[in-house]
C-alpha positions as CSV (number, residue, x, y, z in Angstrom):
1,M,19.5,11.8,24.8
2,W,18.0,8.3,24.5
3,I,18.8,7.9,20.8
4,E,22.1,8.7,21.4
5,S,22.2,6.3,23.6
6,V,20.7,3.7,22.0
7,L,22.9,3.6,18.9
8,A,26.2,4.3,21.6
9,N,25.7,1.9,23.3
10,E,24.6,-0.3,19.8
11,L,27.5,0.3,18.1
12,R,29.5,-0.6,21.5
13,G,28.5,-3.7,21.4
14,R,29.3,-4.7,17.8
15,E,32.0,-5.9,18.8
16,H,31.0,-9.0,19.6
17,M,27.6,-10.3,18.4
18,H,26.4,-13.2,18.1
19,H,23.6,-15.3,15.5
20,K,20.6,-17.9,17.0
21,D,23.3,-20.6,16.3
22,G,25.7,-19.3,19.1
23,S,28.5,-18.4,16.7
24,E,30.4,-14.8,17.1
25,W,31.5,-12.3,14.7
26,S,33.4,-9.4,14.6
27,S,32.5,-6.0,13.4
28,G,35.9,-5.5,11.4
29,G,35.5,-8.6,9.8
30,A,33.2,-8.9,6.7
31,S,30.2,-6.9,5.7
32,S,27.3,-8.3,5.1
33,S,27.9,-7.8,1.6
34,Q,30.6,-9.6,1.4
35,K,29.0,-12.3,3.4
36,G,26.7,-12.3,-0.1
37,Y,24.1,-11.7,2.4
38,T,20.9,-10.9,-0.6
39,Q,17.3,-10.5,1.1
40,E,16.0,-12.4,-1.8
41,S,18.2,-15.6,-0.5
42,N,17.1,-14.5,3.2
43,F,13.0,-14.6,2.1
44,E,13.9,-17.8,-0.5
45,Q,15.3,-19.7,2.4
46,A,12.5,-18.5,4.6
47,A,10.0,-19.6,2.2
48,T,11.4,-23.3,2.0
49,K,11.6,-23.7,5.6
50,A,7.7,-22.4,6.0
51,S,7.0,-25.4,3.3
52,F,9.4,-28.3,4.4
53,P,6.1,-29.6,6.5
54,S,4.0,-29.9,2.5
55,H,7.0,-33.5,1.5
56,L,4.1,-35.0,4.3
57,L,1.1,-33.3,3.9
58,G,-0.9,-31.9,1.6
59,G,1.1,-32.3,-1.7
60,G,2.9,-29.4,-1.5
61,I,3.0,-26.0,-1.2
62,S,1.4,-24.5,-4.6
63,P,4.2,-22.6,-6.6
64,D,2.4,-20.4,-7.3
65,L,1.2,-18.9,-4.1
66,L,5.6,-19.7,-2.7
67,K,6.3,-17.1,-5.6
68,G,3.6,-14.7,-4.7
69,R,5.5,-15.1,-1.1
70,V,8.7,-14.2,-3.2
71,A,7.3,-11.8,-5.0
72,G,6.6,-9.4,-2.2
73,R,9.4,-10.3,0.5
74,I,9.8,-6.3,0.6
75,E,6.7,-5.1,1.9
76,K,7.6,-8.2,4.0
77,L,10.2,-7.3,5.6
78,H,9.2,-3.3,6.0
79,L,5.9,-5.5,7.8
80,V,8.1,-7.5,10.3
81,T,10.9,-5.3,10.8
82,R,8.5,-2.5,12.2
83,R,6.7,-5.4,14.7
84,V,10.8,-5.7,15.7
85,L,10.9,-2.5,16.6
86,T,7.8,-1.5,18.1
87,Q,8.2,-4.6,20.6
88,E,11.9,-3.1,21.5
89,A,11.0,0.1,22.0
90,R,7.6,-0.9,24.4
91,E,10.1,-2.5,26.4
92,R,12.3,0.5,26.0
93,G,8.8,2.6,27.3
94,I,9.2,4.1,24.6
95,T,6.2,4.8,21.8
96,F,7.3,3.7,18.4
97,L,5.8,6.1,15.7
98,D,4.7,5.0,12.5
99,L,4.7,6.7,9.5
100,G,5.0,3.8,6.8
101,T,2.1,1.4,7.1
102,D,-1.4,2.0,5.9
103,S,-3.1,0.9,9.5
104,F,-4.5,4.2,11.2
105,Y,-6.2,7.3,10.3
106,P,-6.8,9.1,13.5
107,F,-8.0,11.9,11.8
108,F,-11.7,10.9,11.5
109,K,-12.8,9.9,15.2
110,D,-14.4,13.3,15.6
111,Y,-16.2,13.1,12.2
112,T,-20.1,12.7,11.5
113,A,-19.8,9.6,9.2
114,T,-17.7,7.5,10.5
115,K,-19.4,7.7,14.1
116,H,-22.3,6.7,12.8
117,A,-21.0,3.9,11.0
118,L,-18.5,2.7,14.6
119,Q,-22.3,3.2,16.3
120,A,-23.8,0.9,13.3
121,L,-21.9,-2.0,14.5
122,S,-22.8,-2.4,17.2
123,A,-27.0,-1.6,16.6
124,H,-26.8,-3.9,13.9
125,A,-24.3,-7.0,16.5
126,Y,-27.7,-9.1,16.3
127,T,-26.8,-9.7,13.2
128,A,-24.6,-12.0,13.0
129,R,-26.4,-15.1,13.9
130,W,-26.9,-15.5,10.5
131,Y,-25.2,-16.3,7.3
132,P,-24.6,-13.1,5.3
133,S,-25.0,-13.1,1.8
134,S,-21.6,-13.2,-0.4
135,F,-23.7,-10.1,-2.9
136,G,-23.8,-7.3,-0.4
137,L,-27.4,-6.0,1.0
138,M,-29.4,-4.2,-0.9
139,Q,-29.9,-1.3,1.0
140,L,-25.7,-1.1,0.9
141,R,-26.0,-1.2,-2.8
142,E,-28.8,1.8,-3.2
143,E,-26.8,4.1,-1.1
144,A,-23.9,3.1,-2.9
145,Q,-25.8,3.5,-5.9
146,R,-27.0,7.3,-4.2
147,F,-23.1,7.9,-3.3
148,F,-21.6,6.8,-7.1
149,A,-24.3,9.6,-8.7
150,S,-24.0,12.5,-6.1
151,R,-20.2,12.3,-5.6
152,F,-19.0,10.5,-9.7
153,H,-22.0,11.6,-11.4
154,V,-22.2,8.1,-12.7
155,H,-25.6,5.6,-12.8
156,V,-24.8,1.7,-11.8
157,D,-27.9,-1.1,-12.2
158,L,-28.5,-2.1,-8.5
159,T,-28.5,-5.7,-9.5
160,R,-25.6,-6.0,-12.6
161,E,-23.7,-3.2,-12.5
162,I,-22.3,-2.7,-8.4
163,M,-21.6,-5.3,-5.8
164,V,-19.6,-5.7,-1.9
165,S,-16.2,-7.4,-2.0
166,A,-14.0,-7.6,2.0
167,G,-12.0,-5.0,1.0
168,A,-10.2,-3.6,-1.8
169,S,-7.8,-6.5,-1.9
170,Q,-10.6,-9.5,-1.9
171,A,-11.2,-7.5,-5.0
172,F,-8.2,-7.9,-6.0
173,D,-8.3,-11.6,-5.3
174,A,-11.0,-12.4,-6.7
175,L,-10.1,-10.8,-10.1
176,S,-6.6,-13.2,-10.5
177,R,-8.2,-15.9,-9.9
178,A,-11.5,-15.5,-12.0
179,F,-10.0,-14.6,-15.3
180,R,-7.3,-16.1,-16.7
181,G,-5.0,-14.2,-19.1
182,E,-1.4,-14.7,-18.5
183,Y,-0.3,-11.4,-17.8
184,F,-1.2,-8.2,-15.8
185,L,-0.5,-4.9,-15.9
186,L,1.1,-2.1,-13.8
187,P,1.9,0.4,-13.1
188,A,5.8,0.9,-12.5
189,L,5.3,1.3,-8.5
190,A,2.3,0.0,-7.2
191,I,1.2,-0.9,-4.2
192,S,2.7,-4.5,-2.9
193,T,-0.4,-6.3,-2.3
194,I,-1.9,-6.3,-5.8
195,H,1.8,-7.1,-7.3
196,T,1.9,-10.3,-4.6
197,I,-2.0,-11.1,-5.2
198,A,-1.4,-11.8,-9.0
199,I,1.4,-13.6,-8.6
200,A,0.6,-15.6,-6.3
201,N,-2.7,-16.7,-8.7
202,G,-0.4,-17.4,-11.6
203,A,-0.2,-14.1,-13.5
204,K,3.1,-13.0,-15.0
205,P,3.1,-8.6,-14.8
206,L,3.6,-6.3,-17.1
207,R,5.5,-3.3,-16.1
208,V,4.4,0.4,-18.1
209,P,7.0,2.7,-17.3
210,P,5.4,6.3,-16.8
211,H,4.8,9.1,-19.3
212,P,8.3,11.3,-19.4
213,T,6.1,14.5,-19.1
214,T,3.3,13.5,-18.2
215,G,4.5,11.4,-15.1
216,L,0.3,9.0,-15.8
217,L,1.0,5.8,-17.6
218,D,2.5,5.7,-20.9
219,L,0.2,4.0,-23.5
220,A,2.8,3.8,-26.1
221,A,5.0,2.5,-24.2
222,A,2.6,0.1,-23.3
223,A,1.4,-0.8,-26.0
224,N,5.0,-1.6,-27.0
225,L,5.4,-4.0,-24.2
226,L,2.0,-5.7,-25.6
227,E,2.9,-6.2,-29.0
228,Q,7.0,-6.9,-28.2
229,A,4.9,-9.9,-26.3
230,G,2.8,-11.1,-29.6
231,R,0.0,-10.2,-27.5
232,P,-0.5,-12.2,-25.4
233,S,-3.9,-12.4,-23.3
234,I,-4.3,-9.8,-20.2
235,R,-6.0,-10.5,-16.6
236,F,-6.1,-7.0,-15.7
237,M,-4.7,-3.4,-16.1
238,Y,-4.0,-2.5,-12.8
239,L,-3.9,1.9,-12.0
240,N,-4.4,4.1,-8.7
241,Y,-5.5,7.3,-9.0
242,P,-4.7,9.5,-7.0
243,H,-1.7,7.5,-6.8
244,N,0.0,6.2,-4.4
245,P,2.6,6.6,-3.2
246,T,2.4,9.9,-5.7
247,G,-0.4,11.7,-4.6
248,Q,-0.9,12.1,-8.5
249,I,-4.8,12.7,-10.4
250,A,-5.3,11.4,-13.8
251,S,-6.7,13.7,-16.0
252,R,-9.6,13.2,-18.0
253,T,-8.2,13.1,-21.5
254,F,-5.8,11.2,-20.3
255,F,-8.6,8.2,-18.9
256,E,-10.3,8.8,-22.4
257,E,-6.7,7.8,-23.9
258,L,-6.8,4.6,-21.8
259,V,-9.8,3.1,-22.5
260,A,-9.5,3.5,-26.1
261,F,-6.2,1.6,-25.4
262,A,-8.0,-0.6,-23.3
263,R,-10.6,-1.2,-26.3
264,E,-8.2,-2.0,-29.4
265,F,-6.9,-4.7,-26.9
266,H,-9.6,-5.5,-25.0
267,I,-8.0,-5.6,-21.7
268,L,-10.1,-4.7,-18.6
269,L,-9.2,-1.7,-16.3
270,V,-9.4,-1.4,-13.1
271,H,-8.9,1.4,-10.9
272,D,-8.9,1.3,-7.9
273,M,-9.9,5.1,-5.9
274,D,-8.5,4.6,-2.2
275,S,-8.4,8.2,-1.9
276,W,-11.9,9.7,-3.9
277,Y,-12.0,13.4,-1.7
278,L,-8.5,14.6,0.2
279,M,-6.5,16.7,-2.3
280,H,-4.3,19.3,-1.4
281,H,-3.6,22.6,-3.5
282,S,-5.1,21.1,-7.1
283,P,-8.3,22.5,-8.5
284,N,-9.9,19.4,-10.1
285,A,-11.5,16.8,-8.2
286,P,-10.2,13.0,-8.6
287,L,-11.9,11.4,-11.7
288,N,-13.0,8.1,-11.7
289,I,-12.9,6.0,-14.4
290,L,-17.0,5.6,-14.4
291,E,-17.0,8.9,-15.6
292,I,-14.9,8.8,-19.4
293,K,-17.6,7.5,-21.8
294,G,-17.6,4.0,-22.5
295,A,-16.1,3.2,-19.9
296,K,-18.4,0.0,-18.2
297,D,-17.3,-1.6,-21.1
298,V,-13.9,-2.4,-20.0
299,A,-13.7,-0.9,-16.9
300,I,-13.8,-1.2,-13.2
301,T,-14.2,1.2,-10.2
302,I,-13.4,-1.0,-6.4
303,L,-13.2,1.5,-3.5
304,S,-13.3,1.6,-0.4
305,F,-13.5,2.6,3.3
306,S,-10.3,2.7,4.6
307,K,-8.5,6.3,3.4
308,E,-11.9,8.6,3.4
309,F,-13.8,7.6,6.5
310,G,-11.1,6.0,8.5
311,I,-12.8,2.5,9.2
312,P,-9.9,-0.1,7.3
313,G,-11.4,-2.8,10.0
314,I,-14.4,-3.0,8.2
315,R,-13.6,-4.8,5.5
316,I,-16.2,-3.3,3.3
317,G,-14.8,-2.5,-0.8
318,L,-17.5,-1.2,-3.0
319,V,-16.6,-2.8,-6.8
320,A,-18.4,-1.0,-9.7
321,G,-18.4,-0.8,-13.6
322,N,-19.0,-3.6,-15.8
323,A,-21.8,-6.1,-16.1
324,E,-19.9,-9.4,-16.8
325,V,-16.6,-8.6,-14.8
326,I,-19.3,-7.7,-11.6
327,N,-20.9,-11.0,-12.3
328,T,-18.1,-13.1,-12.0
329,L,-17.2,-11.7,-9.0
330,R,-20.1,-12.8,-7.6
331,I,-20.1,-15.8,-8.9
332,H,-16.5,-16.5,-7.5
333,N,-17.3,-14.6,-3.9
334,S,-20.1,-17.3,-4.0
335,E,-18.2,-20.3,-5.4
336,Y,-15.7,-19.9,-2.3
337,S,-18.2,-18.3,0.4
338,V,-16.5,-15.0,0.1
339,M,-18.8,-13.6,3.2
340,L,-19.5,-10.0,4.6
341,P,-20.3,-9.6,7.5
342,E,-23.4,-7.8,8.0
343,P,-22.6,-5.4,11.1
344,C,-19.9,-4.2,8.5
345,Q,-22.2,-3.7,5.9
346,Y,-24.6,-1.4,8.1
347,A,-21.8,0.6,8.9
348,A,-20.8,1.1,5.2
349,I,-23.9,2.4,5.3
350,E,-24.1,4.2,7.7
351,A,-20.9,5.3,6.2
352,L,-22.1,6.3,3.6
353,K,-25.7,7.5,4.2
354,N,-23.5,10.3,6.4
355,F,-21.0,11.7,3.7
356,Q,-21.6,15.0,2.7
357,D,-19.0,17.7,1.0
358,N,-19.4,20.6,3.8
359,E,-18.0,21.9,6.2
360,E,-17.0,19.6,8.5
361,R,-15.6,17.4,5.6
362,K,-13.5,20.4,4.2
363,N,-11.6,20.9,7.4
364,L,-11.1,17.5,7.7
365,S,-8.8,17.9,4.5
366,Q,-8.0,20.8,5.4
367,S,-6.1,20.0,8.7
368,I,-5.0,17.0,7.0
369,T,-3.0,19.3,4.3
370,E,-1.8,21.0,7.2
371,V,0.0,18.0,8.3
372,L,1.2,17.1,4.5
373,Q,3.2,20.8,5.0
374,L,4.2,20.4,8.4
375,S,6.0,17.5,7.5
376,I,7.1,19.0,4.3
377,E,8.7,22.5,6.2
378,A,10.4,19.9,8.5
379,W,11.7,17.9,5.8
380,Q,13.6,21.2,4.1
381,R,14.4,22.2,8.2
382,L,16.5,18.8,7.8
383,G,17.7,19.7,4.1
384,W,15.9,18.4,2.0
385,P,16.0,20.9,-0.9
386,A,12.8,21.5,-2.0
387,E,13.0,19.6,-5.2
388,K,13.6,16.5,-3.9
389,I,10.5,16.4,-2.0
390,Y,7.6,15.1,-4.2
391,P,3.9,17.3,-2.2
392,P,0.5,14.7,-3.6
393,H,-1.9,16.4,-5.6
394,A,-4.5,14.0,-3.6
395,G,-4.3,11.4,-1.1
396,Y,-2.0,10.8,2.2
397,K,1.1,9.4,0.6
398,Y,3.7,11.1,-1.0
399,L,8.1,10.6,-1.6
400,L,11.2,12.2,-0.8
401,A,14.8,11.5,-2.4
402,V,16.7,9.0,-0.5
403,P,20.1,11.1,1.5
404,P,23.0,10.8,-1.9
405,A,25.4,9.0,1.0
406,F,22.6,5.9,1.3
407,K,24.2,3.7,-1.4
408,Q,23.4,0.0,-2.3
409,I,25.5,-2.3,-0.7
410,G,24.9,-5.8,-2.2
411,E,20.7,-6.8,-2.3
412,V,20.2,-4.1,0.3
413,S,19.0,-0.3,-1.0
414,G,20.5,2.9,0.1
415,A,16.3,3.5,0.3
416,E,16.4,0.4,3.0
417,L,18.7,1.7,5.1
418,F,18.5,4.9,5.7
419,D,14.6,3.7,6.6
420,F,16.2,1.2,8.8
421,Y,18.3,3.6,10.6
422,I,15.6,6.3,11.5
423,A,13.6,3.2,13.3
424,K,15.8,1.3,14.6
425,Y,17.0,5.0,16.6
426,A,14.6,7.1,16.5
427,Y,12.0,3.8,16.3
428,V,10.2,6.5,13.4
429,K,9.1,4.1,11.0
430,L,8.6,5.1,6.9
431,S,9.1,2.7,3.9
432,T,10.6,2.7,0.3
433,S,9.2,3.1,-3.2
434,R,11.4,-0.6,-3.0
435,A,8.2,-2.3,-1.4
436,F,6.2,-1.2,-4.7
437,N,8.8,-2.3,-7.6
438,E,11.7,-4.0,-6.6
439,E,14.2,-1.8,-9.2
440,N,12.9,1.1,-7.7
441,S,15.0,2.4,-4.3
442,D,14.9,6.1,-5.4
443,Y,12.4,7.4,-2.5
444,I,11.4,7.3,0.9
445,R,7.2,7.4,1.5
446,V,5.8,8.7,3.6
447,I,1.9,8.6,5.5
448,L,0.2,11.4,6.4
449,M,-0.9,8.9,9.0
450,Q,-0.4,11.4,12.2
451,E,-1.8,13.9,13.9
452,K,-0.2,17.3,14.0
453,A,1.8,16.8,17.2
454,I,2.2,13.1,16.4
455,M,4.6,14.8,13.1
456,E,6.3,17.2,15.4
457,E,7.5,14.6,17.4
458,V,8.7,12.5,14.5
459,F,10.7,15.4,13.3
460,K,12.0,16.1,16.9
461,R,13.9,12.5,17.3
462,L,15.0,13.0,13.5
463,S,16.2,16.1,14.2
464,Q,18.1,14.3,17.9
465,L,19.8,11.6,15.7
466,G,21.5,14.0,13.3
467,I,18.9,13.5,10.0
468,H,20.7,16.0,7.6
469,Y,20.6,15.2,3.6
470,D,23.6,16.0,3.9
471,M,24.5,13.3,6.0
472,E,26.9,10.2,5.6
473,M,25.4,6.8,6.0
474,P,26.9,5.5,9.1
475,P,29.7,2.7,8.7
476,H,28.7,-0.2,10.1
477,L,24.8,0.3,9.3
478,P,24.7,-2.5,6.4
479,D,26.2,-5.2,9.4
480,I,23.4,-4.3,11.6
481,Y,21.0,-4.5,9.2
482,A,21.8,-7.8,8.1
483,S,21.9,-9.0,11.5
484,T,19.1,-7.9,12.7
485,L,17.3,-9.8,9.8
486,Q,19.1,-12.9,10.5
487,N,18.1,-12.4,13.6
488,I,14.5,-12.3,12.3
489,D,12.0,-15.7,11.3
490,L,10.2,-14.4,7.7
491,A,9.1,-18.3,8.0
492,N,6.7,-17.5,10.4
493,L,5.7,-14.3,9.0
């Protein structure tokens, strides 16, 4: 099998490996941890290298930008490793299979709303001949208003309570630029984008732990954090339900308590709802924060077209809620010339206009749930105990435990070593919980972004590689991982 031959050649070649500078080291020498290698120091050196020209140009790169770059280093390592190994696989005539990066959702290729959206891109291409608005077309806001009313039973004012952003990430950036609170609150596990962007814009993170019983944000712990810090100014509190990466759904009671908490501490709530339809074995549809009485006084919500329409490339997001916050974001986008290409806005209009909670959409969701079930059963065949797999209630992501034998070596977690091992030798990429919080290295994250046939190929490769929950960690793996990273120029990320 090609997997066995690749692994054998790699291990044989470890007797004499060379660094970029030509120096040689032996597999019998010091380990990566003994050499003092850490991901952080490696990345900080790369950041310094990247900023070297700043001594001559621009008066120096912003320290906050470099802080953000370092804060996002785990996710950057994931992305650049994927890129390098994808190219390596391509050179060997092998298809690299990705279950770890939000990049493409194939389930929607025949979905009516998505097809209409793509047709609108070409039908309205002529609109690219003029500058677009930073606020969003009235027709798009009208469709968004109708969508909020039909999906969440929420009325939003067209001129005051809803706007269009260049995707969810741009909305996060605008929020963290436009407000000046010293800290921002976020869950113990949160997407690296929000963490990196807010830090790069000068805010300091405060992580809110999960409640030991519900797993939702522990609001009592959050209150203690704020009291201990002397009730500092808070730029915003980020929440993401259905939660990435656990797929957990928030209850109405929790949202009501959250709104009361925000009122007490005068905190802006930002509900990122990137998955608002897909459910798995859950009797309750995901709630939006704006469905809660009084939420508009303290909250906004952000929806995207990436996960539920499969068109992340149009970079359109909907931001709705508190009128003062919406107006502030409008001012930000106007002053910073954030413009939204009209062909993309027309695509979003058609997606919303053609969305229906009908048999087609339910069948599509069922097919994704079947892929989820297929993957869970496959992990169990590879020895994962049922209690070490954490199925989602909603959305496209879930977690599973790392094989116990994969231990932390220096600054590199067992989760990262396991992820790297199967990416390097099976050309299958997952991701780790460390990308969501560098202090958490307990889990592997799986994204449901491949159809059944590809998912079956994924587990065929893992089986051929000998992946099993009780497997031993290959002895040279930490050194191979360190060597791979040393040969990646992180400064060019």
